[in-house]
Phi, psi and omega in degrees: 000140179294152176292139179263151176291154177280342182203138174246115178253124181245136167290166180261297185291127182062020170236307176268325180225153188272052179193167170266122184294337180265003184228311191267346179232168188234094178296162004283163182253159176213157178251126180281173182297337178272004177090359180282132176268133181227155175271185184301329180274359181088006179286132176297138179237123186229155170280162166299143187302329185279343189302308182303318181292319179299314181293321177297319180296314178300317179298318180294334178273359179082018179268112179290156182233160175216152177248140178218141181204154176266011185299147173271352181260069185296314180299316180296319179297315178295322179297318179295319177302320178289313183296326177275005179058040179264347179304323181295340180275347187240139172279327183217151175233128179235069181289350181267011178303134181218180184300330181278351178292134173276112186306315182296317181290327178292320177296320176298320177301316179300317183292341180268008181301155187292335184254021189268108182291330184264014188309311185296319180290328178285327179293330178290317182214071187293344184253007177285133181288000000 
């Protein structure tokens, strides 16, 4: 079996969903009784179709996940993660990730999270695949 990553970090916009949360949709979001997520204008908001299965598969393999994004719409991004029930797939969410963020230090921050079972091994070699 191939080696699995110790952590899967996903961007949000155009990775989990086909839009920029701070540009193409209009928060706040809500979930209707039929399970459809919509923005304030009633526009359907969807994940890419493969996303739930990919995240479930990683979770079943024991690969923890984190979300990171440069969006300026932090509340909306977090709301979508909750409405799409993706919070359970992630130990941490970093929607405020930006160009000035040092990627290596931010990944280390994720690895130092309070619920992280693999924290010590990741702190030793956080960038090992």
